[in-house]
MIDREN-415477 format. One record per residue (C-alpha): y, z, x. Coordinates in steps of 0.05 Angstrom, whole numbers, plus 5000, padded with zeros to 4 digits. Layout:
BEGIN
YZX
...
# end
This chain:
BEGIN
539224108210
547424218222
550823698194
558723668214
564223518174
566422878204
558522688193
559322918120
565922588104
563621978136
558221898089
560322098024
567922048029
568521657958
564822337922
569222867962
575122517937
573522397870
571423157863
577623387890
581322947843
577723277784
577523947808
585723897811
585623657742
581124207716
586624677742
591724257718
589224337649
587525087643
594625197673
597724807621
592925177565
593325897588
601125937600
601725787680
605525127656
609325167720
602924937756
600724387710
604823877747
604624057820
596624057803
597223387764
601023117829
596523357873
591222967839
594022397832
594922407913
587922547923
584922097874
589921567879
591821527950
586421007971
587120577916
594420597925
593520438010
589119897988
594119637945
599619627980
595819348045
594518697994
601818627967
604618648045
599118278086
597317868033
603817817987
598917887928
597018387867
590018697861
587619117804
587619717861
594919737855
595219557786
590520217764
595720727801
601920357766
598920497705
597421227725
604621297746
607820977679
603521527642
606222037688
614021747684
613121877602
609722557603
602722327596
600122687666
593822837633
591522137619
593821817680
590022297719
584122127683
585821437700
584921477772
579421917773
574921387727
576620867781
576021317839
568421467813
568020767798
569920587870
565421147904
558820917865
559920207878
560420407958
554220787957
550820197919
552519687957
552819998025
548619478071
545619798139
548019368193
543019498240
538918868220
540718548296
538619088334
531319168298
530518428317
531918538389
528319108396
522318578396
524718318471
522518658519
529018988563
524618808628
519518318661
514818258703
516517588758
511817398813
515117168867
508716898915
503417438914
509718038899
510818358835
518618348814
520918748756
527618398728
531518478668
530717998617
538217778620
536717478689
530117038683
531216378702
527415748669
521715678712
519516408725
512116588736
511117208690
506117668678
504617948618
498818558624
494918688559
498719088506
505418808524
510418388489
512317708517
519317698549
520416898540
518316268516
513515908565
507415548577
500315938601
499015828676
493316228688
489016768643
486216748576
487217308524
488517258441
496617368425
498817578358
504217078334
504917418266
512017668286
514616908291
509416478266
505716858199
498916718235
495017258204
489417218255
491217258336
491216538367
486916468431
491116248491
489915978552
492815508618
497215088581
498215428514
504515528484
507316308482
513116518444
518517048462
517317778421
509917568405
504518128424
498818018484
492118168469
487018398512
487117898576
492717898623
496717258620
501516848676
507716408640
511915948664
518616078628
520015418598
527715588551
532816058569
532716738537
538316488493
534215868472
527616208454
525616158382
527217058375
534216828392
533516218340
531216818282
537717228307
541916758296
540016458230
540317158214
547517258235
549716578204
546516738141
549517478129
556617248144
556216748084
560217118027
557417017959
560416567915
560517067855
564217627901
569717057913
570316957840
572317807828
576117797874
579417217854
578917407783
582418137792
589017907827
589717417775
588918027731
593418427755
599517937765
598817807691
598718537671
605118577714
609418017692
607618177615
609718937632
616518717674
617318277609
616818917559
620519337594
626718757598
626418217544
625218647482
631818927467
635818267479
629917877434
628018367384
633218837377
629719437409
632220077436
632020177514
627220787510
623320437448
622219787504
619520317557
615120667512
611420087488
611719927566
607420397588
603420427534
601819607549
599319907624
596020307604
591419937551
592019347593
588719757658
581319577673
577820157667
573119917610
572819267647
570519647714
566120087677
562619487646
558719327702
557019877748
554020427700
549819807679
547519607747
546720307768
542620477709
538919877730
537220037809
534620747780
530620447731
528319917789
527120597835
522920907787
518620337785
518320197863
523719707869
528819927908
534919517909
539419467964
546019267923
547919267850
550118387861
542118407874
540618617817
544418207777
542317627818
535217707819
535217507735
538216887752
532516647800
527416097784
524115947851
520316597869
517016387947
511916767975
510216828048
502216908051
500617278103
500718018083
504617868027
500517427976
494317678022
492518298048
494118128118
488218488139
481817988151
475018138121
467817848134
466917468065
459717238075
453517278135
449416838136
442916988178
439016508212
430716498226
427617068217
433317558222
436517938159
443917988146
444418658163
441318508228
446418018247
452218478222
448919038263
448718638329
455318378310
458119018303
454519428369
457818778404
465518958380
465219668387
470419798438
474019148419
482819208388
481818448361
482718458282
475817978277
472618588315
475619118269
473818688207
467518688226
466519378249
468919538176
463719108137
457919478185
460520168164
460419938093
453719758088
452420408130
448520058184
446420378243
448720028305
449720238381
455520028429
452419338475
451819428544
455219008600
460218858557
464518228583
468017688557
467716948548
472816538562
474616078509
469016368456
468017208453
464517698497
457217868502
452918438518
446318698513
443518948453
436619338452
434118948517
437818268496
443217938516
447317698453
454917218439
459117308391
464816838381
467716178357
464015578346
467914938385
466515218452
459915548425
452415388474
447214888443
445614378396
447814508321
443414188269
446813698213
445414228156
447914828201
454714418212
454714288133
455015018122
460215218163
465014708145
463714908076
466115678106
471815298128
474014948067
473315598027
479415828078
474016248129
475216358204
467316208227
464416708286
457716618307
453117048339
448416698383
442517048433
441816528497
442315718468
440315908398
444116228340
442016888300
447916728240
454716688224
460017068199
466616858158
472517218163
478317198111
484917438099
484417628025
489617587971
491618217939
488718497871
494718277830
496417597864
493717217804
495917597749
503217667786
503816927795
502216777728
506717317693
511516917734
510416217705
510616507641
517916677654
519215957665
519516047749
516915647796
511315947849
510815597924
507015927983
510515868050
506715958111
504715938187
497415698172
494015158184
494014678109
487114858108
487415528103
493715578058
492315078013
485415487991
489516117988
495115717950
489515407895
486216117897
492816477873
496015957826
501315707859
505115087842
506614867909
503915047986
508614978047
503515108111
505015088186
511915268189
516515638235
521616108218
527115578215
522315068174
522615688132
529915658122
530014888116
524515008056
528415548022
535315158022
530714477994
528514987933
536115187917
536214427877
532314807825
536215427824
537216177852
531116227905
527616877917
523317057973
518717527984
516017728051
514218258106
514717988174
520417898236
518417138218
520017228142
527217478164
531616858170
529016608100
530217298072
536217268100
538716548076
535216598005
539216907943
534717477937
530617728001
523918147976
520918538032
513718868025
516019618037
509019928069
506519288098
513618918123
516219068194
522719488197
526418788209
524318538140
525919088108
533519068134
534118428117
531718388053
537318517989
530618887951
525019247968
517619317937
515819997955
508519977942
507319307969
505919147895
507218347880
506518517808
514518877807
516318157828
516417967760
519218577726
524718567777
527317877756
526618297677
530018707689
535618307723
536117877667
536318477627
542418787668
546418107658
545818137595
548218807583
553718707632
555618067582
556018397525
560719077555
564718567590
565518177513
566618907482
570719137530
575518497522
576218497450
577419297451
583019067498
586518507470
586618927407
589919507427
594919107456
596418687396
597019397363
601319617413
606219017391
604419007317
600819677296
606320067323
600520547359
602721147407
600921247473
596121757460
592521347410
592720847466
589621317515
583221457459
582320697444
582520597530
577821157542
574021077486
571520337499
571420567573
565621137550
563020657501
562020107557
558520657600
553220887555
551320197538
549520097616
546720777607
541320397564
538520077627
534920747648
529720677596
# end
């Protein structure tokens, strides 16, 4: 596949500029070493222009538009100052290091701009409106409150509304996080962006497009992403203040000493240039990015993708981890946990009959039954005369006998007290209970449950050992959520939550400190966006969750959450060590300039040496 120059330039501008600048620095050095001195300065000039143009332009824009100084301009001034007294190579290296740092930072912190577009894909572009007995296909933007919409099997629902006709199961996982599709009949509420199951529905639209639950999710994500982190604002203010101090100091050093100390003007200018070089922030800048990039690389090798260096540092300060339940703490796939036969039937017979009735169904519970039957190596055939039983499930004929399979609340026949106790016990354990019956009598029940991920308990135990509070957020019922929370060992469970309620809980949890949210669905997107660090499941996660999240667990291994936090803490320690070292060396060099009479080459060696040391220190995080 051919890539155009424009595409290559837009994607890799920073590295291309840095590479070209390096190339001309090498040519300048070669010219000076091998008797081509006439080309040395021109080559350095080109290296300066290529590597420093962008930073100089940004610095001048800040100076002109905002009447302020920043580190970009300071760096360029320091390089020009070195060149003005003949130290072209030293100035060029300063430009090169700063250009490379900017390029790497750009790659590390680059975030996708397609989050909102991904969410918008959940809403169909068109819907079928019923006008009497006539079906009319219109754009979603043209829908009006009160319209009656026809949603066929397998189609996505276009608007929030109330079911007026039909019966179906609707997969609401993208909005509410419920692990099992919910049966919908006349009078039930449905949401835009959810997926209709096997039956056709007629829905009366109750909310305009801009007021749907999906639209609220989009708004919450936009609002959260527009907020700038305090650390970024602090760094911008610090850079401006630092640049002003250095520039002011250089000007004063250039003017006052001849009058105060009796220095010569040549000595004064020389010391002013040394000050600009040794006070330039290369070591300070390099204290952070190499360490952060090394930490990001370490995480990638361990299946953790950080979308920006800021999130690697932020995750180390996390005090609370909030887990979504379905698809995050749990596998998100219903499984048969127990088969209880009645009468003379055996477990295998009940399971075989259930599998025969569910062979052609696409319902997640049906798939769980088929999967269990295959695991048990049972032989079953497709039931004949299969048909849906509204409000219950399906019925069909297996080996000449008519059977039904469905839920308890609308099943036929009397339920004994002993049978009810067994059912309630299963439900208290977090199971959905499915009955298999013949005529008005039952032959057995199947217990279905979304099971915890194998590493869930150990992952939560490690987080607690690190002093982190662990909570669970879910759209599932309170009883199911509590049981799963107890099994996992979380500190607190928040259940029956809609997306905006998850956001409220995240904000409430901030009283304990920074909050990391771990999720996988569209319904988690607002909470992922508003949390200090959003963590998405890489394999099971929806496209929206992956786009919104700051950190992605590539193999859906939630045990990596504790590893990521430990890596973030270690990165923060290394960065603090590097910053302290860089500032100390800078301060020592500045003092030496005035009281130790160091020359410019020694100043550059001290400055560049400290830069190399902090870079090597940062690379420790690769281990």
